[in-house]
C-alpha positions in Angstrom: 6.5 -16.7 12.4 10.3 -17.0 13.3 12.2 -16.2 16.4 15.5 -14.3 17.0 17.5 -14.8 20.1 20.3 -12.2 20.7 23.0 -14.0 22.6 26.3 -12.3 21.5 27.2 -10.4 24.7 29.9 -11.1 27.2 27.8 -10.7 30.4 30.5 -8.8 32.0 28.2 -7.4 34.9 27.7 -10.9 36.2 31.3 -12.1 36.2 32.9 -14.3 37.4 29.8 -16.5 36.6 30.3 -15.8 32.8 34.1 -16.2 32.8 33.8 -19.7 31.2 30.1 -20.0 30.6 27.7 -17.8 28.4 25.1 -16.1 30.4 22.3 -17.9 28.5 23.6 -21.3 29.7 23.5 -20.4 33.4 20.9 -22.6 35.3 17.7 -21.3 37.0 15.7 -24.0 38.8 17.7 -26.8 37.2 17.4 -25.6 33.5 19.5 -23.2 31.6 18.0 -19.8 30.7 18.3 -20.7 26.9 16.6 -24.1 27.5 13.6 -22.5 29.1 13.4 -19.9 26.3 13.6 -22.4 23.4 11.1 -24.7 25.1 8.6 -21.8 25.4 9.2 -20.8 21.8 8.6 -24.3 20.5 5.7 -24.8 22.9 4.0 -21.8 21.3 4.4 -23.3 17.7 7.6 -21.6 16.5 10.2 -24.0 15.4 12.7 -21.7 13.4 15.1 -19.8 15.6 17.9 -17.5 14.5 20.6 -17.2 17.1 23.1 -14.3 17.0 26.2 -15.4 18.8 29.6 -14.0 19.7 31.2 -14.6 23.2 31.8 -18.4 23.8 29.5 -19.2 20.9 30.6 -22.7 20.4 29.2 -23.7 23.8 25.8 -22.3 22.8 25.9 -24.0 19.4 26.7 -27.3 21.0 24.0 -27.0 23.6 21.3 -26.2 21.0 22.4 -28.9 18.6 22.5 -31.5 21.4 19.3 -30.6 23.2 17.0 -29.5 20.5 17.7 -31.9 17.6 14.3 -31.1 16.0 14.8 -27.3 16.0 15.3 -25.4 12.7 18.2 -23.5 14.1 20.4 -20.9 12.3 23.5 -19.4 13.9 24.9 -16.1 12.9 28.2 -14.8 14.4 28.6 -11.2 15.3 32.4 -11.0 14.9 32.4 -7.6 16.4 30.4 -8.4 19.6 32.9 -6.9 21.9 32.5 -3.5 20.2 28.9 -3.4 19.1 25.4 -3.7 20.7 22.1 -5.3 20.1 21.2 -3.0 17.2 24.1 -4.3 15.2 23.4 -7.9 16.2 19.8 -7.7 15.1 20.7 -6.2 11.8 22.8 -9.3 11.0 19.6 -11.4 10.9 18.2 -9.5 7.9 18.8 -12.2 5.3 17.3 -14.9 7.3 14.3 -13.1 8.4 13.7 -11.4 5.0 10.1 -10.2 5.4 8.8 -12.6 7.9 7.0 -11.9 11.2 9.2 -12.5 14.1 9.5 -12.4 17.8 12.8 -11.1 19.2 14.3 -12.2 22.5 17.2 -10.9 24.7 18.9 -14.2 25.7 19.2 -13.2 29.3 15.4 -13.0 30.0 13.6 -15.8 32.1 9.9 -15.6 31.7 6.5 -17.4 32.0 5.4 -19.1 28.8 2.1 -17.2 29.1 3.9 -14.0 28.3 4.9 -15.3 24.8 1.4 -16.9 24.4 -0.2 -13.5 25.0 2.2 -11.7 22.8 1.6 -14.0 19.8 -2.1 -13.6 20.3 -2.0 -9.8 20.7 -4.1 -7.8 18.1 -1.1 -5.5 17.6 1.2 -6.1 14.7 4.4 -4.5 16.4 4.2 -5.0 20.2 6.5 -4.6 23.1 6.0 -6.6 26.3 5.8 -4.1 29.3 5.8 -4.6 33.0 4.2 -1.7 34.8 5.0 -2.9 38.3 8.6 -2.2 38.5 11.1 0.2 39.9 12.5 2.1 37.1 16.2 3.2 37.1 18.9 4.2 34.6 19.5 0.6 33.3 15.9 -0.1 32.3 14.4 0.4 28.9 11.7 2.8 29.9 8.5 3.2 27.7 6.2 6.2 27.1 2.9 5.7 25.4 0.2 8.1 24.1 -3.6 7.8 24.9 -4.1 5.1 22.3 -1.4 2.9 23.8 1.1 3.6 20.9 4.7 3.8 21.9 6.2 7.3 21.8 9.6 6.6 23.3 11.4 3.4 24.4 15.0 4.0 25.8 17.2 4.1 28.9 17.1 7.9 28.7 13.4 8.2 29.2 12.5 10.0 32.5 11.1 7.3 34.8 8.3 9.7 35.8 7.0 9.8 32.2 7.2 6.1 31.6 4.3 3.4 32.0 6.8 0.6 32.7 9.8 -1.3 31.5 10.2 -3.2 28.2 11.3 -6.7 29.1 13.3 -7.5 25.9 10.6 -9.5 24.1 8.9 -8.1 21.1 6.7 -9.1 18.2 7.4 -7.5 14.8 5.2 -7.7 11.8 6.4 -8.8 8.3 5.7 -5.4 7.0 7.6 -3.7 9.6 10.5 -6.2 9.4 11.6 -4.9 6.0 11.5 -1.3 7.1 13.3 -2.2 10.4 16.3 -3.8 8.7 16.6 -1.0 6.2 16.7 1.5 9.2 19.2 -0.7 11.0 21.5 -0.9 7.9 21.4 2.9 7.6 22.2 3.4 11.2 25.1 1.0 11.2 26.9 2.8 8.3 27.8 5.2 11.0 30.3 3.6 13.5 28.8 6.0 16.2 25.6 4.0 16.2 27.4 0.5 16.8 26.7 0.8 20.5 23.1 1.5 20.0 20.3 -0.7 21.2 17.7 -2.1 18.9 15.2 0.1 20.6 16.9 3.1 18.8 15.8 1.7 15.5 12.3 1.1 16.8 12.2 4.8 17.9 13.3 5.9 14.4 10.5 4.0 12.9 8.0 5.4 15.5 9.2 8.9 14.4 8.4 8.0 10.8 4.8 6.9 11.8 5.2 3.1 12.1 2.9 2.0 14.9 4.3 0.2 18.0 2.1 -0.9 20.9 2.5 -2.5 24.2 1.4 -5.7 25.9 0.9 -5.4 29.7 2.5 -8.5 31.3 2.4 -7.1 34.8 1.9 -9.9 37.3 3.4 -12.7 35.3 6.8 -14.0 36.2 9.8 -12.7 34.4 13.2 -11.2 35.1 16.3 -10.0 33.1 19.5 -11.3 34.5 22.3 -8.7 34.3 23.8 -9.0 37.7 24.5 -11.6 40.4 21.6 -10.1 42.3 19.3 -10.5 39.3 20.5 -14.1 39.0 19.5 -14.8 42.7 16.2 -13.1 42.1 15.5 -15.4 39.1 16.4 -18.5 40.9 14.0 -17.4 43.8 11.1 -16.5 41.6 11.3 -19.6 39.4 11.8 -22.1 42.1 8.3 -21.3 43.4 5.9 -23.9 42.2 2.7 -22.5 40.7 
C-alpha cells in the first residue's frame, strides 16, 4: 500500500498565515500538520508517500527530507496549481501509483491515528472516512449512501438533508479501482472545464459505472480539516487535549 498527500494548494482562506508558509506546515500542538500526518502513515506500516506540491513547494520538500530521512518520498509538482483543483493533482500521481492500493490524504486534515488504522483494516476495498456528527454546510463534501452502505453521491452540492455525513478527505482505494480511477481522471482533464473539479467527481463517475465505494464511520474520533483561521483555532483546541 502507498499513500498520496495532496499539498499543492495556496490556502487562501487562511491568509495571512499562509503568506509565507504552506498550510501543511502550520503547527498544531507543537507539531506541523504534515509531521503528524506522515508519522501516522508510517506508524500504520506505509513508508512510500507521493506528495503533490505546488505553492511554496520547496519548503515542504525540505521539511520532509530533513525530518523523515527513512521515508520513501516522491515529489510531483502541479505546475498549474493556481488554476486547477484536487482532481487534476490526483491525476498526476498515476505513473507512481500504477495499479497499487493507496490511501489518499488532503494535506490540511489533522486526525487521530486510529482513523487510519480503522481505514486500513476496513473490509471495504474502496472506502471514504465519514463523520456523521457534524453540521453540514456548502463547503463540506456531503455523502449519500444506499441501504447497503454504498456511496451514491459525494460532493459539495449534495443536499445536507439527504446526507449521512461529511467525507473528511481520507480514502482507501483498491489496486483494481486505481487503474480505472486514473483512466477516468485523464478523460476528465482533457476538458479544461474539469480542471477545477475535486477528485470526488471522479469517484462519482466510477460509482455511476457500478464501481463500489463504501464508508467508514469515524464519528467520535478526533479530526478536523483546516480551511480557515477558525478551523485552525479549533484544531489547536482539540489536539491540545491530552487523552
